[in-house]
C-alpha positions in Angstrom: -26.9 -0.7 19.0 -23.6 -2.5 19.8 -20.9 -2.3 17.1 -20.3 -5.8 15.6 -16.6 -6.8 15.5 -15.1 -7.7 12.1 -14.5 -11.4 11.8 -11.1 -12.7 10.8 -12.8 -14.7 8.1 -14.2 -11.5 6.5 -10.8 -9.9 6.4 -9.2 -13.0 4.9 -11.9 -13.0 2.2 -11.3 -9.3 1.4 -7.6 -9.8 1.2 -7.8 -12.8 -1.1 -10.3 -11.0 -3.4 -8.0 -8.0 -3.6 -4.8 -10.0 -4.2 -6.4 -12.2 -6.9 -6.9 -9.0 -8.9 -3.3 -8.0 -8.8 -0.9 -9.1 -11.5 1.8 -11.6 -10.8 0.2 -12.7 -7.5 -1.1 -16.1 -6.5 -2.7 -16.4 -3.1 -4.2 -19.3 -1.2 -6.0 -19.7 2.1 -4.4 -22.4 4.3 -7.0 -24.6 6.0 -6.1 -26.2 9.3 -6.1 -30.0 8.8 -4.5 -33.0 10.4 -2.0 -32.9 7.6 -1.1 -29.2 8.1 1.5 -27.6 10.3 0.1 -26.0 13.5 0.7 -22.3 13.7 1.4 -21.7 10.0 0.0 -18.4 8.7 -3.5 -18.1 7.2 -2.5 -17.0 3.7 0.4 -18.0 1.5 1.4 -17.5 -2.1 3.8 -15.8 -4.4 4.3 -12.3 -5.8 6.6 -11.9 -8.7 8.0 -15.3 -7.9 8.7 -14.6 -4.3 6.9 -16.6 -1.6 4.9 -14.9 1.1 3.1 -15.9 4.3 0.6 -13.6 6.0 -1.1 -14.2 9.3 -4.5 -12.4 9.5 -5.9 -11.0 12.8 -9.0 -9.0 13.7 -8.5 -5.2 13.7 -9.1 -3.1 16.9 -9.2 -6.2 19.1 -6.5 -6.5 21.8 -7.4 -10.2 22.3 -6.5 -10.9 18.7 -2.7 -11.4 19.1 -0.2 -13.7 17.6 0.5 -16.9 19.6 4.0 -17.8 20.4 3.7 -20.7 17.8 2.5 -18.3 15.1 5.3 -15.9 15.8 7.8 -18.8 15.5 6.3 -20.0 12.2 6.5 -16.5 10.7 10.1 -16.2 11.8 10.9 -19.6 10.2 9.4 -18.5 6.9 11.2 -15.1 7.1 14.5 -16.8 7.8 14.0 -19.0 4.7 13.5 -15.9 2.5 9.8 -15.5 2.4 7.9 -12.2 2.7 6.0 -12.3 6.0 3.7 -10.2 8.1 0.6 -9.8 10.1 -2.4 -8.0 8.4 -5.4 -6.6 10.1 -6.8 -5.2 6.9 -6.5 -5.3 3.1 -4.3 -2.2 3.2 -1.8 -3.9 5.6 -1.6 -6.9 3.4 -0.8 -4.7 0.4 1.9 -2.9 2.4 3.4 -6.3 3.5 3.7 -7.3 -0.2 5.1 -3.9 -1.3 1.9 -3.1 -3.3 1.1 0.0 -1.2 2.9 2.4 1.0 2.2 2.6 4.8 -0.4 5.2 5.7 1.1 8.0 7.7 -0.7 8.6 11.0 -0.4 11.4 13.6 1.4 8.9 15.8 4.1 8.1 13.1 
């Protein structure tokens, strides 16, 4: 039986569910519309009054990479003082927001 890849939508849902249970965190999913800005990250919000922007990508998928435009948008947000990052899991989102420490691996 072939292993089913985790969909980005499922990761977004898990991250939102986890962050909504954290104190002092407001998180929202950005929906792509004609009124939106192309390339803006998937999730945005605030933690302890500080704005964040997180782009979500599928784990273990070499084709799931940031586009040049997504990289540019993250850099714009970071330059403006926002917390930014790319998350491929709930754990990575928590690390980006300073709610968890990075997991040490043998490669680290």
